[in-house]
Backbone bond lengths (Angstrom), bond angles and torsions (degrees), N, CA, C in turn:
res aa  C-N    CA-C-N  psi(-1)  N-CA   C-N-CA  omega(-1)  CA-C   N-CA-C  phi
1 X - - - 1.465 - - 1.520 109.00 -
2 X 1.292 116.18 123.70 1.450 119.38 178.71 1.514 112.05 -74.65
3 X 1.328 115.35 163.33 1.450 119.67 -178.92 1.519 111.42 -100.00
4 X 1.385 116.06 11.89 1.463 119.03 178.84 1.522 111.30 -74.38
5 X 1.318 116.68 -18.18 1.451 120.12 -178.45 1.525 109.81 -116.20
6 X 1.308 116.03 136.80 1.462 119.96 178.80 1.528 109.44 -70.56
7 X 1.321 115.69 144.77 1.458 119.76 177.52 1.529 109.77 -83.94
8 X 1.335 115.37 164.25 1.464 119.93 179.85 1.530 112.89 -61.24
9 X 1.338 119.86 -42.15 1.467 117.99 176.28 1.525 112.18 -57.79
10 X 1.324 117.37 -40.50 1.463 120.64 179.37 1.525 110.94 -64.49
11 X 1.336 116.31 -43.43 1.465 119.78 -179.27 1.521 111.36 -66.81
12 X 1.335 117.02 -40.05 1.464 120.20 178.55 1.526 110.24 -62.62
13 X 1.322 116.93 -41.23 1.459 121.14 179.94 1.522 111.40 -66.77
14 X 1.322 117.57 -40.52 1.462 120.71 178.37 1.533 110.90 -65.51
15 X 1.336 117.13 -35.47 1.461 120.14 176.42 1.529 110.92 -64.65
16 X 1.332 116.33 -36.00 1.467 120.83 -175.96 1.522 112.79 -81.18
17 X 1.319 117.65 -15.01 1.458 120.66 -175.89 1.526 110.62 -76.41
18 X 1.313 115.95 121.29 1.458 120.97 -179.70 1.529 109.31 -80.03
19 X 1.343 118.41 119.46 1.464 119.73 -176.86 1.518 113.79 -67.18
20 X 1.330 117.19 -19.24 1.466 120.17 -178.29 1.519 112.25 -86.65
21 X 1.338 116.13 -48.21 1.464 120.64 -175.27 1.523 113.23 -92.25
22 X 1.336 117.58 -20.79 1.456 119.75 -176.64 1.512 113.26 74.84
23 X 1.330 117.17 14.15 1.458 121.74 177.43 1.528 108.69 -110.53
24 X 1.332 116.12 168.95 1.451 120.69 -179.64 1.520 110.14 -101.03
25 X 1.322 115.85 138.48 1.463 120.96 175.35 1.525 109.27 -73.68
26 X 1.347 115.47 149.90 1.467 122.28 176.82 1.536 112.15 49.56
27 X 1.332 118.48 57.69 1.473 119.46 -172.29 1.525 114.59 -61.60
28 X 1.346 118.67 -37.71 1.463 119.31 -178.12 1.519 111.07 -68.61
29 X 1.333 116.94 -51.76 1.455 119.49 -178.48 1.522 111.61 -70.97
30 X 1.329 117.50 -24.65 1.455 120.44 178.93 1.519 111.16 -62.39
31 X 1.331 117.91 -37.17 1.455 120.64 178.04 1.534 110.27 -60.20
32 X 1.336 116.78 -40.93 1.462 120.53 176.66 1.524 110.13 -64.90
33 X 1.331 115.54 -41.71 1.451 119.94 -179.63 1.519 112.62 -62.84
34 X 1.332 117.14 -37.07 1.461 120.29 178.88 1.527 110.83 -65.81
35 X 1.332 117.11 -40.26 1.471 120.39 176.27 1.520 109.94 -63.22
36 X 1.339 116.82 -40.44 1.457 120.49 177.74 1.518 111.82 -67.33
37 X 1.332 116.64 -39.61 1.465 120.40 179.36 1.526 111.03 -63.12
38 X 1.321 117.29 -33.04 1.464 119.85 175.93 1.526 110.42 -61.72
39 X 1.338 116.70 -41.88 1.460 119.94 179.09 1.522 111.22 -62.09
40 X 1.328 116.57 -44.32 1.464 119.43 -179.67 1.526 110.41 -64.11
41 X 1.322 116.88 -41.82 1.466 120.17 -179.90 1.529 110.48 -63.14
42 X 1.318 117.20 -40.77 1.462 120.41 177.89 1.528 110.77 -66.06
43 X 1.335 116.96 -34.89 1.464 120.03 177.08 1.524 110.75 -67.75
44 X 1.336 116.92 -42.11 1.461 120.39 178.07 1.525 111.26 -63.32
45 X 1.335 116.35 -29.04 1.464 121.23 178.74 1.527 111.86 -83.95
46 X 1.334 117.50 -0.40 1.455 120.94 178.20 1.511 114.80 78.01
47 X 1.341 117.76 16.78 1.467 120.66 -178.05 1.531 112.53 -90.90
48 X 1.312 118.44 -31.26 1.460 122.31 178.60 1.528 108.35 -132.40
49 X 1.339 115.62 166.43 1.465 120.78 179.05 1.515 108.42 -150.25
50 X 1.349 117.98 150.44 1.459 120.16 176.95 1.516 110.87 -70.11
51 X 1.324 115.81 142.77 1.461 123.00 176.34 1.517 106.50 -133.91
52 X 1.336 116.12 83.76 1.455 119.86 -170.33 1.514 108.71 69.32
53 X 1.339 116.57 -124.13 1.462 119.92 176.55 1.525 110.96 -97.40
54 X 1.326 116.19 15.41 1.455 121.68 -179.20 1.525 111.22 -111.55
55 X 1.313 114.27 167.02 1.452 121.95 178.02 1.522 107.93 -117.02
56 X 1.335 116.62 125.50 1.457 121.31 -179.36 1.515 109.91 -116.24
57 X 1.328 115.71 138.16 1.468 120.94 174.78 1.524 107.87 -80.45
58 X 1.329 117.09 124.90 1.467 121.30 -179.12 1.527 112.01 -112.49
59 X 1.326 117.74 -18.61 1.467 121.81 178.41 1.520 107.92 -150.50
60 X 1.336 118.35 97.86 1.468 120.75 -172.54 1.524 114.94 -78.43
61 X 1.328 119.04 3.01 1.471 119.31 -178.35 1.535 110.05 -65.58
62 X 1.334 117.65 146.72 1.471 121.78 -177.05 1.522 112.50 -61.80
63 X 1.316 115.30 154.01 1.460 121.95 177.84 1.520 111.99 -93.62
64 X 1.333 116.78 -20.27 1.458 120.82 -174.48 1.516 112.75 98.44
65 X 1.348 116.71 -8.59 1.462 121.77 176.07 1.523 107.25 -101.05
66 X 1.342 119.56 114.68 1.468 121.05 -173.76 1.525 114.07 -57.07
67 X 1.323 117.48 -41.06 1.474 119.82 -177.33 1.517 110.93 -69.69
68 X 1.327 116.90 -42.68 1.464 120.17 176.91 1.526 110.79 -65.85
69 X 1.326 117.01 -39.80 1.460 119.96 -178.92 1.521 111.65 -66.06
70 X 1.325 117.09 -31.98 1.463 120.58 175.34 1.525 110.16 -63.68
71 X 1.343 116.40 -45.12 1.464 120.39 178.22 1.519 110.73 -64.05
72 X 1.335 117.07 -41.48 1.463 121.04 179.17 1.520 111.50 -61.83
73 X 1.326 116.84 -41.73 1.459 120.32 179.73 1.529 111.09 -66.05
74 X 1.316 116.85 -38.82 1.471 119.48 177.61 1.525 110.71 -64.19
75 X 1.322 116.40 -39.62 1.471 119.65 176.61 1.533 110.64 -64.82
76 X 1.319 116.75 -41.53 1.462 120.84 -179.23 1.527 110.96 -62.56
77 X 1.330 116.37 -38.78 1.461 120.04 -178.24 1.519 112.35 -67.26
78 X 1.324 116.94 -21.42 1.463 118.63 178.01 1.523 111.21 -62.78
79 X 1.321 117.36 -26.79 1.463 120.54 177.57 1.513 113.90 83.68
80 X 1.315 117.53 -43.06 1.458 122.56 -178.68 1.527 108.52 -121.51
81 X 1.336 117.58 157.30 1.470 119.74 177.15 1.522 111.59 -54.35
82 X 1.312 116.08 140.60 1.465 121.90 -177.62 1.515 109.25 -112.54
83 X 1.326 116.70 143.12 1.461 119.72 177.43 1.520 110.00 -65.45
84 X 1.316 114.38 136.77 1.466 119.88 -178.42 1.523 111.22 -58.32
85 X 1.335 117.38 -39.16 1.456 120.19 -177.92 1.526 110.94 -67.62
86 X 1.340 117.29 -32.84 1.463 120.09 177.82 1.523 110.78 -70.91
87 X 1.322 115.81 -40.26 1.465 119.62 -179.39 1.525 110.75 -66.21
88 X 1.322 116.82 -48.74 1.463 120.92 -177.43 1.524 111.10 -66.73
89 X 1.327 117.01 -34.35 1.457 120.50 -179.69 1.514 114.42 -79.99
90 X 1.327 117.78 -3.86 1.458 120.58 179.15 1.517 111.67 -73.73
91 X 1.321 117.49 171.28 1.475 120.81 -178.99 1.520 110.97 -64.96
92 X 1.329 115.58 130.89 1.467 121.35 179.56 1.533 108.73 -132.19
93 X 1.314 116.53 48.70 1.458 120.70 -175.56 1.526 110.38 -62.74
94 X 1.310 115.93 127.78 1.447 120.49 174.67 1.504 116.55 81.94
95 X 1.351 118.32 3.89 1.455 119.68 -176.89 1.527 111.40 -65.31
96 X 1.338 116.59 -42.64 1.469 119.05 179.73 1.529 110.79 -64.37
97 X 1.324 116.49 -41.98 1.458 119.54 179.42 1.527 111.16 -66.39
98 X 1.322 116.34 -35.11 1.464 120.02 177.15 1.521 111.01 -58.86
99 X 1.332 115.83 -44.15 1.463 119.17 -179.14 1.529 111.60 -74.67
100 X 1.323 118.03 -34.18 1.457 119.30 175.51 1.533 110.86 -63.22
101 X 1.317 115.67 -42.20 1.472 119.40 178.70 1.525 110.63 -64.96
102 X 1.331 115.86 -37.04 1.460 119.20 178.44 1.527 110.66 -65.31
103 X 1.336 116.60 -44.86 1.461 120.06 178.59 1.529 111.14 -61.73
104 X 1.344 115.60 -33.47 1.465 119.11 177.81 1.525 110.60 -67.90
105 X 1.332 116.62 -42.02 1.467 119.72 178.66 1.529 111.56 -64.18
106 X 1.336 115.22 -32.64 1.469 119.72 179.56 1.524 112.09 -79.88
107 X 1.339 116.60 -5.86 1.454 120.02 178.29 1.513 114.40 82.12
108 X 1.336 117.56 13.35 1.471 119.92 -179.66 1.526 112.40 -88.24
109 X 1.340 117.72 -21.71 1.458 121.91 173.78 1.518 108.03 -138.50
110 X 1.323 116.38 161.39 1.461 119.60 171.83 1.524 108.64 -133.06
111 X 1.329 114.73 144.03 1.456 121.31 -176.34 1.524 110.43 -81.87
112 X 1.339 115.08 139.63 1.462 121.82 177.85 1.529 107.13 -123.27
113 X 1.329 116.41 113.47 1.464 120.86 -179.15 1.522 110.15 -76.81
114 X 1.328 115.65 145.93 1.456 121.41 178.64 1.511 110.27 -156.08
115 X 1.328 115.52 -169.49 1.458 121.30 178.92 1.519 109.92 -137.57
116 X 1.334 114.84 145.95 1.452 121.01 174.61 1.516 108.47 -103.40
117 X 1.311 115.88 126.84 1.464 121.69 -177.38 1.530 111.27 58.97
118 X 1.305 116.14 25.18 1.462 120.38 177.46 1.508 114.17 71.75
119 X 1.346 117.84 7.39 1.462 120.28 -176.33 1.526 111.40 -129.48
120 X 1.343 117.01 -57.86 1.451 121.39 -172.90 1.529 110.79 -76.12
121 X 1.329 116.75 127.18 1.469 118.97 179.15 1.529 111.33 -70.27
122 X 1.303 116.54 138.95 1.464 121.85 178.02 1.528 108.91 -132.84
123 X 1.318 114.43 161.27 1.463 120.54 176.94 1.517 108.96 -132.99
124 X 1.319 115.68 125.70 1.462 121.24 174.25 1.519 108.27 -109.04
125 X 1.317 115.91 157.39 1.463 120.17 -178.25 1.526 109.43 -124.58
126 X 1.315 115.55 120.00 1.453 121.89 178.86 1.531 109.15 -105.73
127 X 1.327 114.97 135.52 1.460 119.08 176.79 1.525 109.21 -67.12
128 X 1.318 116.24 135.21 1.455 120.11 178.18 1.531 111.36 -78.99
129 X 1.331 116.17 -22.76 1.457 121.21 179.14 1.522 108.48 -144.35
130 X 1.330 116.63 99.90 1.461 120.02 -178.44 1.519 112.58 -65.65
131 X 1.318 117.43 -13.26 1.456 120.96 179.15 1.528 110.94 -62.69
132 X 1.338 116.34 -32.11 1.463 119.80 179.41 1.525 110.29 -63.69
133 X 1.342 116.64 -48.29 1.463 120.36 178.33 1.516 111.33 -63.53
134 X 1.324 116.79 -37.53 1.467 119.78 178.90 1.526 111.16 -65.21
135 X 1.336 115.83 -36.73 1.468 119.43 179.52 1.523 110.46 -66.93
136 X 1.338 116.82 -40.09 1.462 120.40 178.97 1.524 110.23 -64.19
137 X 1.334 116.30 -46.95 1.459 119.57 -179.57 1.534 111.20 -66.08
138 X 1.336 117.52 -31.66 1.463 120.76 -179.75 1.529 110.59 -62.20
139 X 1.337 117.02 -32.48 1.463 119.72 176.44 1.519 110.85 -64.64
140 X 1.326 116.58 -41.23 1.460 119.54 176.64 1.518 110.32 -66.58
141 X 1.336 116.81 -43.94 1.467 120.81 179.74 1.523 111.04 -57.82
142 X 1.332 116.55 -42.25 1.451 120.65 -178.17 1.523 111.15 -64.66
143 X 1.339 116.32 -42.97 1.464 120.01 179.26 1.525 111.04 -65.27
144 X 1.321 116.49 -37.62 1.458 121.23 179.31 1.521 110.85 -69.95
145 X 1.321 116.62 -43.16 1.465 121.37 -173.16 1.533 112.48 -75.31
146 X 1.328 116.59 -43.29 1.457 119.78 -172.89 1.520 113.30 -85.70
147 X 1.311 117.41 -27.42 1.453 120.22 -175.88 1.516 113.02 76.49
148 X 1.334 117.76 2.15 1.461 121.56 177.31 1.532 108.83 -73.91
149 X 1.330 118.38 131.43 1.465 119.70 -179.98 1.524 111.20 -53.87
150 X 1.322 117.66 124.66 1.473 120.17 -178.28 1.517 111.24 -78.59
151 X 1.313 115.97 168.15 1.462 120.26 173.97 1.526 108.61 -68.01
152 X 1.349 118.16 159.01 1.461 120.94 -176.78 1.527 113.91 -55.51
153 X 1.329 117.57 -35.55 1.461 120.33 -178.89 1.528 110.91 -65.03
154 X 1.333 117.06 -45.29 1.466 120.99 179.84 1.516 110.52 -68.90
155 X 1.339 117.35 -39.44 1.464 120.37 178.46 1.520 111.01 -62.28
156 X 1.333 117.07 -42.50 1.462 120.71 178.60 1.515 111.19 -65.89
157 X 1.329 117.25 -39.89 1.461 120.75 178.40 1.526 110.16 -62.59
158 X 1.326 117.17 -41.02 1.468 120.80 177.75 1.521 110.86 -63.27
159 X 1.332 117.14 -44.57 1.460 121.14 -179.95 1.528 111.15 -61.55
160 X 1.328 116.90 -42.41 1.464 120.54 179.62 1.521 111.58 -69.26
161 X 1.342 116.54 -40.22 1.463 119.84 178.07 1.522 110.50 -59.82
162 X 1.330 116.44 -41.69 1.466 119.48 177.41 1.529 110.73 -66.53
163 X 1.334 116.87 -43.76 1.462 120.95 -174.76 1.521 112.26 -62.02
164 X 1.327 118.07 -36.04 1.467 120.24 -177.71 1.527 112.06 -90.42
165 X 1.336 117.54 0.05 1.458 120.47 175.59 1.513 114.64 87.94
166 X 1.329 118.03 23.46 1.461 119.99 179.85 1.524 112.60 -81.60
167 X 1.325 117.98 -6.23 1.457 120.28 -178.60 1.525 112.28 -55.87
168 X 1.328 116.83 -45.14 1.470 120.22 -178.59 1.525 111.66 -72.96
169 X 1.314 117.23 -21.73 1.467 121.18 175.76 1.527 110.51 -77.85
170 X 1.327 116.13 -39.01 1.462 120.73 -177.51 1.527 112.44 -83.79
171 X 1.344 116.35 -35.30 1.466 121.49 -176.90 1.534 108.35 -132.96
172 X 1.334 117.16 76.58 1.468 120.74 -172.32 1.526 113.07 -77.20
173 X 1.348 113.32 163.27 1.463 120.66 171.72 1.511 114.62 72.76
174 X 1.343 114.20 179.41 1.456 120.03 179.46 1.522 111.93 -63.73
175 X 1.329 116.32 -32.36 1.462 119.58 -178.43 1.524 111.93 -67.97
176 X 1.322 116.16 -19.37 1.461 119.11 179.67 1.514 113.83 -96.90
177 X 1.334 117.04 5.43 1.465 120.15 -174.51 1.529 111.53 -62.31
178 X 1.321 118.02 -46.30 1.461 119.64 -177.99 1.525 110.99 -66.58
179 X 1.328 117.00 -35.92 1.467 119.85 177.68 1.523 110.63 -66.00
180 X 1.326 117.00 -38.71 1.469 119.53 178.03 1.530 110.55 -64.30
181 X 1.332 116.37 -38.07 1.455 120.25 178.65 1.522 111.14 -65.65
182 X 1.323 116.98 -42.58 1.461 120.33 179.30 1.535 110.82 -69.48
183 X 1.315 116.87 -33.66 1.463 120.42 175.90 1.520 109.99 -58.72
184 X 1.325 115.84 -44.77 1.466 121.43 178.60 1.522 110.97 -62.10
185 X 1.318 117.00 -39.89 1.455 120.70 -174.06 1.527 113.09 -72.77
186 X 1.328 117.52 -15.97 1.459 119.91 179.64 1.521 112.50 -67.07
187 X 1.321 117.52 -8.31 1.464 121.34 -179.59 1.518 112.34 -57.97
188 X 1.323 117.05 -32.03 1.467 119.33 -172.65 1.525 112.82 -67.65
189 X 1.320 117.85 -10.60 1.456 120.42 -176.52 1.523 113.67 -90.28
190 X 1.326 118.32 -2.19 1.460 120.28 177.97 1.524 110.30 -147.94
191 X 1.333 118.04 103.94 1.471 120.90 -177.20 1.524 113.47 -58.11
192 X 1.332 117.11 -41.48 1.464 119.08 -179.21 1.521 110.32 -66.53
193 X 1.333 116.60 -44.21 1.464 119.28 177.25 1.515 111.56 -61.13
194 X 1.336 116.58 -37.31 1.456 119.73 178.24 1.517 112.28 -66.17
195 X 1.328 116.79 -44.14 1.462 120.92 177.95 1.519 111.02 -57.91
196 X 1.330 116.38 -46.97 1.457 121.14 -177.31 1.522 110.90 -68.94
197 X 1.342 117.13 -42.20 1.465 119.68 -179.03 1.525 111.18 -63.11
198 X 1.323 117.76 -42.00 1.463 120.39 176.86 1.523 110.95 -63.28
199 X 1.340 116.97 -38.41 1.464 119.93 177.95 1.518 110.89 -63.74
200 X 1.338 117.32 -40.09 1.466 120.80 177.09 1.522 110.68 -59.29
201 X 1.336 116.93 -45.15 1.466 120.07 -179.51 1.518 111.53 -69.54
202 X 1.341 117.34 -35.39 1.458 119.86 177.62 1.524 111.15 -61.91
203 X 1.333 116.82 -42.16 1.463 120.15 178.78 1.525 110.20 -62.74
204 X 1.331 117.23 -42.42 1.463 120.76 179.58 1.520 111.66 -63.51
205 X 1.328 116.29 -35.92 1.462 120.61 -177.94 1.522 113.04 -86.42
206 X 1.335 117.75 0.07 1.452 120.39 178.03 1.503 113.47 73.21
207 X 1.335 117.22 24.74 1.460 120.09 179.84 1.517 108.70 -77.10
208 X 1.315 116.56 127.91 1.461 120.70 179.79 1.516 109.73 -66.07
209 X 1.318 114.98 145.27 1.464 120.19 -179.07 1.518 110.02 -82.15
210 X 1.321 116.44 79.37 1.450 121.99 179.26 1.512 109.34 -109.71
211 X 1.342 117.26 138.41 1.458 118.64 178.36 1.518 110.68 -66.54
212 X 1.317 116.70 147.37 1.452 120.30 177.58 1.521 109.99 -71.93
213 X 1.322 116.53 136.25 1.443 120.51 177.38 1.512 109.93 -86.95
214 X 1.331 115.97 136.49 1.455 119.48 177.56 1.506 109.21 -72.45
215 X 1.364 118.75 150.95 1.449 120.98 178.03 1.518 110.70 -61.76
216 X 1.320 116.23 144.78 1.456 121.24 179.34 1.522 109.56 -64.47
217 X 1.351 118.75 140.82 1.455 120.87 178.43 1.519 111.14 -58.05
218 X 1.331 114.90 153.09 1.462 119.96 -179.53 1.507 109.30 -59.90
219 X 1.305 116.88 133.27 1.455 122.41 177.38 1.502 113.32 94.18
220 X 1.336 118.64 -15.71 1.458 120.71 178.93 1.513 109.13 -86.74
221 X 1.302 116.51 128.60 1.449 121.89 -177.87 1.514 110.35 -88.90
222 X 1.309 116.01 146.42 1.459 120.54 175.54 1.506 109.82 -69.22
223 X 1.315 116.61 155.71 1.463 121.19 177.95 1.516 109.59 -61.58
224 X 1.353 117.15 146.06 1.467 119.89 -179.47 1.519 111.27 -54.45
225 X 1.326 114.78 133.63 1.459 120.57 176.21 1.505 114.10 81.22
226 X 1.360 118.13 0.02 1.457 121.02 -179.52 1.511 108.56 -106.08
227 X 1.303 116.59 123.08 1.455 121.62 178.81 1.515 109.28 -86.73
228 X 1.333 118.46 125.55 1.465 119.49 -179.64 1.515 111.46 -63.22
229 X 1.338 115.04 144.54 1.465 119.79 179.29 1.515 109.79 -69.80
230 X 1.342 118.14 139.93 1.454 120.05 178.73 1.511 111.17 -66.28
231 X 1.331 116.00 145.09 1.458 120.51 178.31 1.519 109.04 -74.56
232 X 1.333 117.42 134.25 1.467 118.90 179.87 1.520 110.80 -65.33
233 X 1.337 114.35 145.86 1.452 119.49 178.50 1.517 109.91 -66.61
234 X 1.347 115.81 144.63 1.450 120.57 -178.57 1.512 110.08 -100.58
235 X 1.325 114.34 147.60 1.454 119.09 174.64 1.513 114.34 77.65
236 X 1.336 117.31 8.42 1.464 119.83 -179.68 1.510 108.77 -81.12
237 X 1.335 118.18 129.40 1.465 119.46 179.91 1.510 111.65 -65.06
238 X 1.280 114.65 170.80 1.454 123.06 -171.70 1.518 112.72 -51.82
239 X 1.319 115.96 110.50 1.450 121.83 177.51 1.510 108.72 -135.16
240 X 1.322 119.25 146.46 1.469 120.97 178.11 1.511 110.76 -61.97
241 X 1.332 116.87 137.31 1.458 120.03 174.28 1.518 108.85 -78.96
242 X 1.281 116.09 138.17 1.461 119.87 -176.64 1.505 110.28 -98.05
243 X 1.314 115.30 133.70 1.451 121.36 176.77 1.511 109.87 -122.13
244 X 1.320 115.90 -176.54 1.477 119.77 -177.53 1.507 112.48 -58.41
245 X 1.329 117.88 -27.99 1.466 119.71 -177.19 1.512 112.78 -95.48
246 X 1.342 116.30 -2.29 1.467 118.49 -172.55 1.512 112.80 -60.19
247 X 1.341 115.37 -35.45 1.465 117.08 -178.58 1.505 111.98 -66.72
248 X 1.316 116.98 -20.83 1.471 119.50 -178.64 1.519 112.36 -92.75
249 X 1.360 116.06 -3.72 1.451 119.28 -178.59 1.503 109.74 -115.68
250 X 1.302 117.11 126.80 1.466 121.21 177.98 1.500 108.23 -75.16
251 X 1.298 118.56 129.00 1.467 121.51 178.89 1.517 109.04 -98.07
């Protein structure tokens, strides 16, 4: 993989970076989104592929990107396909900082040292060229405005941006409501991006990573005292799946 093109984790991070404050929007969910964006980037590179709700390595050769290759090697060591929700929900300490440092080395951001409460050292990151972030967002704007099916990379970026809660950052206020809705709906244009985005939201909502049960064959009765699980609604646009803990988690 050449370095002439920005990866999805880099683009997602640049979208989340506030040009005024130098901080990232939705920092907790953004870490999940970056792990998910790595999966989509590896899929676009032909290294992994979806297998139901799991991720399977199909070509373990390196991509040339050290951070992506680290993730690919960890997936390969699992031996068997891993559920996307388990992978994204795993520990990802330092992933956001890794990408911020990479963007700094590439000259796309620069670090600004500061202090919190006059004591604690802090670091903010300012984009060196806001045109890059504007170009990335313009791709989303075009897909939202025209209704033309976007390329898989843009569709996946839209799905991830929605999943981590960047919709209100990118399209704030009541005037941005329709754009946020269309951003969510772009999920249908990329199956891998949709799988990963749903996994990101499931982790945020505390949904246990349980495989979906197939409907019982016609004529087979459920076990006594067991209520059959309701069939999920079809054709419903991207919405967070609710689990037992969802009521305790603000979405």
